[in-house]
Backbone bond lengths (Angstrom), bond angles and torsions (degrees), N, CA, C in turn:
res aa  C-N    CA-C-N  psi(-1)  N-CA   C-N-CA  omega(-1)  CA-C   N-CA-C  phi
1 M - - - 1.447 - - 1.531 109.57 -
2 T 1.291 116.48 137.33 1.454 122.98 179.25 1.520 109.73 -75.09
3 F 1.328 116.57 138.99 1.450 121.14 177.40 1.523 110.01 -68.45
4 I 1.329 116.37 136.29 1.469 121.96 -179.20 1.528 108.34 -118.99
5 L 1.324 116.19 120.28 1.456 122.23 177.55 1.524 109.39 -82.52
6 D 1.326 116.72 136.86 1.460 121.73 177.63 1.535 109.80 -52.81
7 P 1.322 118.33 135.89 1.474 120.76 -177.58 1.530 113.41 -57.47
8 R 1.311 117.90 -35.71 1.470 119.11 -179.54 1.525 110.54 -67.74
9 L 1.339 117.50 -42.84 1.468 119.54 175.41 1.528 109.88 -61.59
10 H 1.315 116.26 -41.11 1.465 120.22 179.38 1.533 111.04 -60.11
11 N 1.325 116.77 -42.85 1.466 121.33 -175.88 1.522 113.78 -77.94
12 D 1.337 117.74 -29.03 1.467 121.64 -173.91 1.521 114.46 -96.52
13 T 1.326 117.38 -0.80 1.462 120.33 -173.54 1.523 112.18 -130.11
14 I 1.335 113.22 170.04 1.457 122.84 177.01 1.523 106.92 -122.03
15 P 1.332 119.31 126.88 1.463 119.99 178.68 1.530 111.43 -62.11
16 V 1.323 115.86 138.29 1.471 121.65 177.80 1.518 110.60 -116.23
17 G 1.325 117.03 -46.89 1.455 120.12 -177.65 1.513 111.22 -178.47
18 N 1.327 114.58 -162.50 1.458 120.38 178.50 1.529 108.88 -164.02
19 N 1.307 114.67 177.40 1.454 122.51 165.50 1.523 105.43 -140.84
20 E 1.299 118.56 -167.95 1.463 119.34 -175.41 1.528 112.78 -70.09
21 R 1.338 118.43 -9.99 1.465 122.12 -175.39 1.526 114.84 -116.93
22 H 1.340 116.04 -31.62 1.461 120.28 -167.58 1.520 112.82 -137.29
23 L 1.337 115.08 153.81 1.459 122.16 168.65 1.528 107.53 -94.14
24 L 1.323 116.03 146.86 1.457 121.72 173.17 1.519 107.70 -116.63
25 L 1.325 115.68 120.60 1.457 122.95 -179.35 1.524 109.12 -119.65
26 M 1.320 116.42 160.27 1.459 122.26 175.90 1.528 107.35 -120.63
27 M 1.331 116.48 125.91 1.466 120.07 176.96 1.522 107.91 -61.83
28 N 1.312 116.38 135.96 1.464 120.62 -178.47 1.534 109.84 -81.47
29 D 1.332 114.37 67.22 1.467 122.60 176.99 1.520 106.73 -142.60
30 S 1.314 115.77 104.66 1.469 121.79 -171.43 1.521 113.91 -70.82
31 R 1.310 118.76 -3.46 1.463 120.75 -178.38 1.516 113.43 -81.26
32 Y 1.318 117.18 -15.81 1.463 121.73 -175.72 1.529 110.14 -138.68
33 P 1.325 118.49 144.61 1.465 119.89 166.41 1.542 107.32 -78.46
34 W 1.320 115.93 92.03 1.465 123.37 -168.19 1.524 107.95 -121.08
35 F 1.321 115.62 113.05 1.457 121.99 -176.37 1.521 110.37 -118.93
36 I 1.319 115.57 155.44 1.457 121.73 -177.41 1.524 108.28 -132.80
37 V 1.320 115.15 130.19 1.459 122.31 177.22 1.528 107.68 -106.40
38 V 1.329 116.06 127.44 1.462 121.69 -177.74 1.524 108.83 -122.66
39 P 1.338 118.33 118.81 1.469 118.79 172.70 1.531 109.53 -60.89
40 A 1.306 116.85 132.81 1.470 121.87 -177.27 1.527 110.51 -84.55
41 I 1.336 114.10 58.30 1.462 121.74 -178.98 1.527 107.23 -133.76
42 N 1.307 117.79 123.56 1.471 121.05 178.33 1.521 110.89 -69.44
43 G 1.327 116.28 147.37 1.452 121.99 171.94 1.512 116.01 80.91
44 V 1.316 118.29 11.06 1.462 121.19 -178.50 1.524 108.77 -101.74
45 S 1.340 116.59 126.10 1.463 119.83 177.90 1.521 112.74 -123.81
46 E 1.315 118.34 -16.47 1.462 121.56 -176.52 1.530 110.25 -130.49
47 W 1.350 115.85 154.62 1.467 120.12 176.10 1.516 110.27 -53.04
48 F 1.330 116.75 -43.46 1.464 120.25 -175.11 1.522 113.02 -72.98
49 D 1.332 118.17 -8.78 1.471 120.95 172.76 1.525 111.29 -74.58
50 L 1.321 116.35 -18.93 1.466 121.67 178.91 1.515 110.25 -84.56
51 S 1.316 116.57 151.17 1.462 119.86 172.08 1.529 108.41 -63.74
52 L 1.305 117.41 160.98 1.460 121.10 179.37 1.526 110.72 -57.13
53 D 1.322 116.68 -41.47 1.468 120.58 178.56 1.534 110.82 -63.14
54 A 1.327 116.73 -44.13 1.469 120.35 179.52 1.531 111.07 -65.93
55 Q 1.346 117.58 -36.45 1.470 120.82 175.41 1.528 110.51 -60.49
56 Q 1.302 116.25 -45.85 1.465 120.93 -178.93 1.523 111.38 -66.04
57 Q 1.325 117.44 -39.52 1.463 120.86 178.32 1.521 111.17 -65.64
58 L 1.335 117.07 -41.41 1.460 121.18 178.13 1.525 110.06 -63.47
59 H 1.319 116.36 -46.48 1.464 120.47 178.36 1.527 110.57 -58.48
60 Q 1.316 116.66 -48.32 1.469 121.13 -178.62 1.531 111.38 -61.43
61 D 1.322 117.65 -45.13 1.468 120.20 179.99 1.529 111.30 -64.62
62 C 1.336 117.57 -39.02 1.471 120.23 -179.71 1.527 111.79 -69.21
63 V 1.328 116.79 -40.66 1.466 120.03 178.41 1.526 110.11 -65.54
64 Q 1.316 116.84 -44.23 1.463 120.43 178.93 1.530 110.59 -65.34
65 L 1.328 117.60 -40.06 1.467 121.00 175.72 1.521 109.96 -60.77
66 G 1.328 118.02 -42.70 1.456 121.09 178.54 1.519 112.13 -57.59
67 A 1.319 117.17 -43.78 1.469 120.85 177.79 1.526 110.69 -63.53
68 C 1.325 116.90 -38.22 1.471 120.70 179.08 1.526 111.57 -68.54
69 V 1.334 117.41 -39.12 1.468 121.35 177.69 1.526 109.19 -63.16
70 K 1.316 116.64 -43.67 1.469 120.13 179.32 1.525 110.83 -60.97
71 Q 1.319 116.28 -43.05 1.468 120.81 179.71 1.528 111.33 -67.43
72 A 1.323 117.48 -44.07 1.466 121.34 -174.74 1.529 112.76 -70.88
73 F 1.341 116.93 -33.37 1.457 119.91 -170.98 1.530 113.84 -117.93
74 G 1.341 118.32 -0.88 1.452 121.30 177.02 1.515 114.04 62.52
75 C 1.310 117.13 37.42 1.470 121.86 -176.87 1.528 110.87 -74.20
76 E 1.345 114.86 150.11 1.468 119.77 174.97 1.522 111.70 -79.16
77 K 1.335 117.24 -29.29 1.462 121.98 -174.98 1.512 109.20 -146.51
78 I 1.324 115.57 145.39 1.460 121.60 175.12 1.522 107.62 -115.19
79 N 1.326 117.27 124.55 1.462 122.29 175.01 1.518 108.16 -100.31
80 I 1.332 116.38 128.95 1.458 122.24 176.62 1.519 106.65 -124.08
81 A 1.338 116.40 122.49 1.460 119.54 -174.91 1.520 111.84 -150.91
82 A 1.325 114.82 144.95 1.465 122.19 172.45 1.523 106.76 -124.01
83 L 1.325 116.89 105.54 1.456 120.50 -177.39 1.526 111.39 -101.57
84 G 1.316 116.95 -65.88 1.457 121.23 175.01 1.513 115.46 72.15
85 N 1.323 118.71 21.45 1.461 120.04 178.31 1.523 111.77 -74.10
86 I 1.314 117.77 -33.07 1.462 121.73 179.99 1.527 110.00 -99.94
87 V 1.320 117.29 -49.24 1.469 122.47 177.01 1.520 107.36 -100.78
88 R 1.299 117.18 110.29 1.467 121.75 -175.57 1.534 113.01 -72.85
89 Q 1.321 117.29 -27.68 1.462 119.52 -178.89 1.525 109.09 -58.98
90 M 1.326 116.73 132.82 1.465 121.32 -178.35 1.527 109.75 -56.79
91 H 1.337 115.23 125.87 1.460 121.46 176.25 1.523 107.67 -157.61
92 V 1.315 115.39 152.24 1.457 121.08 -177.68 1.523 108.57 -125.63
93 H 1.332 115.88 128.83 1.455 122.85 177.38 1.524 109.09 -87.78
94 V 1.319 116.53 133.06 1.469 123.19 173.62 1.529 105.18 -125.70
95 I 1.339 115.16 108.92 1.466 120.21 -169.02 1.518 109.94 -122.99
96 G 1.322 116.18 125.07 1.456 121.30 173.52 1.515 109.44 -81.24
97 R 1.325 116.14 127.65 1.457 121.19 -178.38 1.524 110.33 -118.58
98 S 1.327 114.99 148.87 1.463 120.70 175.17 1.516 108.60 -144.99
99 I 1.324 115.55 159.28 1.463 119.08 -177.37 1.526 111.74 -65.56
100 Q 1.326 117.85 -15.60 1.466 120.96 177.85 1.524 113.35 -86.18
101 D 1.342 118.60 -10.35 1.458 117.70 -176.44 1.534 109.97 -74.07
102 P 1.330 117.01 151.99 1.464 121.09 -171.17 1.524 114.88 -64.76
103 A 1.306 119.67 -21.82 1.457 121.56 -177.67 1.531 112.69 -96.80
104 W 1.320 117.66 -7.58 1.472 121.55 -174.94 1.519 110.68 -57.55
105 P 1.297 120.83 136.83 1.463 128.99 -1.94 1.521 112.90 -93.56
106 G 1.321 117.40 7.93 1.458 121.17 -178.44 1.513 112.97 -77.92
107 P 1.323 116.90 179.30 1.469 121.13 179.08 1.530 111.28 -71.77
108 V 1.316 115.61 154.28 1.469 120.63 178.27 1.527 111.22 -77.68
109 W 1.339 117.86 -26.39 1.457 121.65 -177.67 1.513 109.98 -66.25
110 G 1.325 116.09 127.34 1.446 121.59 174.89 1.519 115.43 73.40
111 H 1.335 117.02 5.85 1.467 119.35 -178.31 1.521 111.47 -67.21
112 S 1.320 116.04 -49.78 1.462 122.20 -177.51 1.523 107.85 -169.16
113 P 1.327 116.76 164.94 1.468 118.67 -179.14 1.535 111.74 -61.09
114 A 1.311 114.87 145.66 1.466 121.33 178.64 1.528 110.58 -62.36
115 V 1.329 114.89 150.13 1.470 122.36 173.14 1.526 105.75 -110.36
116 A 1.325 116.29 104.04 1.468 121.11 -173.75 1.524 111.45 -61.89
117 Y 1.316 115.21 147.85 1.460 122.15 173.43 1.525 110.19 -69.60
118 T 1.307 117.17 145.81 1.455 120.11 161.84 1.523 105.89 -76.57
119 D 1.313 118.06 165.61 1.465 120.20 177.96 1.528 110.80 -58.18
120 D 1.344 116.93 -42.54 1.469 120.66 -179.61 1.526 111.52 -65.53
121 Q 1.326 117.40 -43.59 1.463 120.62 178.80 1.532 110.97 -61.70
122 A 1.313 116.64 -43.04 1.464 120.33 179.71 1.520 110.48 -61.95
123 Q 1.314 116.92 -43.25 1.460 120.09 -179.80 1.526 111.44 -64.12
124 V 1.319 117.49 -42.04 1.470 121.21 178.89 1.523 110.27 -62.66
125 T 1.328 117.42 -45.70 1.468 120.95 -178.93 1.517 110.74 -63.76
126 K 1.326 117.39 -46.53 1.462 120.85 177.70 1.523 110.74 -60.25
127 S 1.317 117.62 -43.87 1.469 121.57 -178.40 1.524 111.77 -63.54
128 R 1.326 117.18 -39.07 1.467 120.46 178.43 1.523 110.63 -60.91
129 L 1.331 116.37 -43.50 1.460 119.13 179.77 1.526 111.15 -70.75
130 L 1.320 117.12 -45.33 1.468 120.53 -176.98 1.526 112.57 -66.11
131 A 1.332 117.55 -17.76 1.465 120.82 178.88 1.533 112.64 -77.36
132 I 1.327 117.86 -12.64 1.466 121.14 -179.76 1.517 108.71 -75.31
133 R 1.307 116.00 124.00 1.461 122.60 -172.33 1.534 113.17 -61.71
134 D 1.311 118.37 -36.28 1.460 121.27 -174.96 1.520 114.09 -88.23
135 L 1.321 118.02 6.22 1.449 120.99 -178.96 1.538 109.55 -60.80
136 P 1.341 117.82 127.77 1.472 119.37 -177.17 1.528 114.42 -83.31
137 F 1.315 117.61 21.91 1.457 123.39 -179.84 1.520 109.04 -133.01
138 H 1.310 116.54 157.26 1.469 121.29 175.10 1.519 108.36 -127.14
139 P 1.339 116.63 156.37 1.476 119.29 -178.18 1.524 111.99 -66.68
């Protein structure tokens, strides 16, 4: 069966890359280096729906992605969260935060409407992340 990405994730994000286990997406909000990791498994909505091995792989990829986001964008803090209240498909947000961002120190969710990337801005942001040697994803 072909993997199907939730329509809301498809509409709200920009593809960045993948690995053999996960998709890497970028939230289409130019105010934050905000990335989303999605296990490429249909029907998964909770961490515990994944096998123990898949849970560990997801955790490892998200932690490593967080370190890469911090390195690429010089963030003061990395937020890693899996909420899924609106989009049930299992996905994990990895968000670089800084004291200059508009939502600081509060959460980015519901703060204000997203500011979409221009094509050039999206390419620059993706390139900065993809240039990090330890990134566990490829374009």
